[in-house]
C-alpha positions in Angstrom: 96.4 94.2 112.2 97.5 90.7 111.2 101.2 91.2 111.7 102.2 91.8 115.2 105.9 92.6 114.8 108.1 94.5 112.4 110.2 91.3 112.1 107.1 89.4 110.9 106.3 92.0 108.3 109.9 92.0 107.1 109.9 88.2 106.7 106.7 88.4 104.7 108.1 91.2 102.5 111.2 89.1 101.8 109.1 86.4 100.2 107.3 88.7 97.7 107.6 87.7 94.1 104.4 89.4 92.8 103.0 92.8 93.6 99.2 93.2 93.0 97.0 96.1 93.8 93.5 97.5 93.2 93.3 100.6 90.9 90.6 103.0 92.1 91.4 104.1 95.6 94.9 102.7 95.6 96.6 103.9 92.4 94.2 106.9 92.4 92.5 108.8 95.2 89.2 107.2 94.1 87.8 110.2 92.3 86.7 109.9 88.7 86.1 112.9 86.6 83.5 112.4 83.9 82.0 114.6 81.2 81.2 114.6 77.5 81.6 110.8 77.4 85.2 111.0 78.7 86.7 109.8 81.9 89.7 111.2 83.7 91.7 109.9 86.7 94.9 111.1 88.4 97.7 108.6 88.9 100.7 109.3 91.1 103.9 109.5 89.0 106.0 108.2 91.9 103.8 105.1 92.2 104.3 104.5 88.5 108.1 104.8 88.8 108.0 102.6 91.8 106.3 99.8 89.9 108.8 100.1 87.1 111.6 99.8 89.7 109.9 96.7 91.2 109.8 95.1 87.7 113.5 96.0 87.1 114.2 94.3 90.5 112.7 91.1 89.4 109.2 91.4 90.9 106.2 91.1 88.6 103.4 93.7 88.9 99.7 93.4 88.4 96.5 95.4 88.8 93.1 93.9 89.6 90.0 96.1 89.3 86.3 95.4 89.4 85.6 98.6 87.4 86.6 98.4 83.7 88.1 101.7 82.5 89.9 102.7 79.3 91.9 105.2 81.4 93.2 102.4 83.6 94.0 100.3 80.5 95.9 103.1 79.0 98.0 103.7 82.2 98.7 99.9 82.5 99.9 99.7 78.9 102.1 102.8 79.4 103.7 101.2 82.4 103.9 97.7 80.8 102.1 96.2 83.8 102.7 92.4 83.7 99.1 91.3 84.7 96.1 93.5 84.2 92.6 92.4 85.0 89.5 94.6 85.0 86.1 93.1 85.1 83.1 92.6 87.4 83.4 89.6 89.5 85.6 88.0 92.2 89.0 89.5 92.7 90.0 86.2 94.3 89.2 84.3 91.1 91.1 86.9 89.0 94.1 86.6 91.3 94.0 82.8 91.2 94.3 83.0 87.4 97.2 85.5 87.7 98.9 83.2 90.3 98.8 80.3 87.8 100.3 82.4 85.0 103.0 83.8 87.3 103.6 80.4 89.0 103.5 81.9 92.5 101.5 81.1 95.6 99.3 83.4 97.7 102.1 83.6 100.3 104.4 85.1 97.7 102.2 88.1 96.8 101.8 91.5 98.2 98.3 92.9 97.7 97.2 96.5 98.3 93.5 97.3 98.7 91.1 99.8 100.1 87.5 98.6 100.0 85.1 95.7 100.5 85.9 94.2 97.1 89.5 93.7 98.3 88.9 91.9 101.5 89.1 88.4 100.0 92.4 89.1 98.4 93.7 90.8 101.6 92.7 87.8 103.7 94.7 85.4 101.5 97.8 87.5 100.6 101.2 86.8 102.1 101.5 90.5 102.6 98.2 92.3 103.0 98.4 96.1 102.8 95.7 98.7 103.2 96.1 102.3 102.2 95.7 104.9 104.9 92.2 105.9 103.8 90.9 102.3 103.4 87.8 101.1 105.1 88.2 99.9 108.7 87.8 96.3 107.8 90.6 96.4 105.3 92.9 98.2 107.7 92.2 95.6 110.4 92.9 92.8 108.0 96.2 94.3 106.8 99.7 93.4 107.9 100.6 97.0 107.2 98.6 100.2 106.7 100.4 102.9 104.6 101.0 106.3 105.9 100.0 107.7 102.5 96.5 107.7 101.1 95.6 106.0 97.9 96.7 108.0 94.9 99.2 109.9 97.0 102.2 107.7 97.1 100.9 104.7 99.0 102.2 102.3 96.3 105.6 103.9 96.3 105.8 103.5 100.1 105.2 99.8 99.8 107.6 99.4 96.9 110.3 100.8 99.1 109.3 98.5 102.0 109.6 95.5 99.7 112.9 96.4 98.2 114.4 97.4 101.6 113.3 94.0 103.1 114.8 92.2 100.1 118.0 94.2 100.4 117.6 95.6 96.8 116.8 99.3 97.7 120.4 100.5 97.9 121.2 98.8 94.6 118.3 100.6 93.0 119.5 104.0 94.5 123.1 103.3 93.3 122.0 102.3 89.8 119.6 105.2 89.3 121.8 107.9 90.8 125.0 106.8 89.0 
C-alpha cells in the first residue's frame, strides 16, 4: 500500500475535489449479461446514491471506462454524472482531459480501479483506491483497499470515507434524515 497511516489517508481524503472511477469491476461486479443483441449490467443502488450525495456535497463525479457501453451511458445519464468518458485508449489521457475541464490537479482526485487498465490512474491519483477484488498490482498501488467488492458497495464505502474526512458526513445524515 502507498499510504502507511490512517492520518496520511485522512489528509489525502480531505483534499478530494473530484471523484473518478472505473465502471466494469468497480460500479459493477464485472459481469456482463448479453443476448439477443442486448447487454445488461447490475449497478449497486447505494453506490449511485453515494455519488449523488458527493455531488450535493460539492464534489464532482466522473466515470472513466475503456469499454463503451450503452448501459453505462444510460446509468451515467440517470445519475447526472459530471464527467463520463468511455472509449478505447489511455485512461490517463482521458483523466488529463477531465482534470482540465474540472480545473483540478491529480492530487485532488480520488480514483477507484480494479484492473491493469487502471494502474496509470492509480499511480497518479491523490487518493488511489482499489476494490477488494482488484488485481494484486492495483491493491499494492492503492492508498486504501475497500472491504467491499466492486459492484457490492465499494463506491459507497469510499464516499463515506471522503465525507467523514471532510467533516461533511454528519451534515449529510442530518439533512437526509430530517
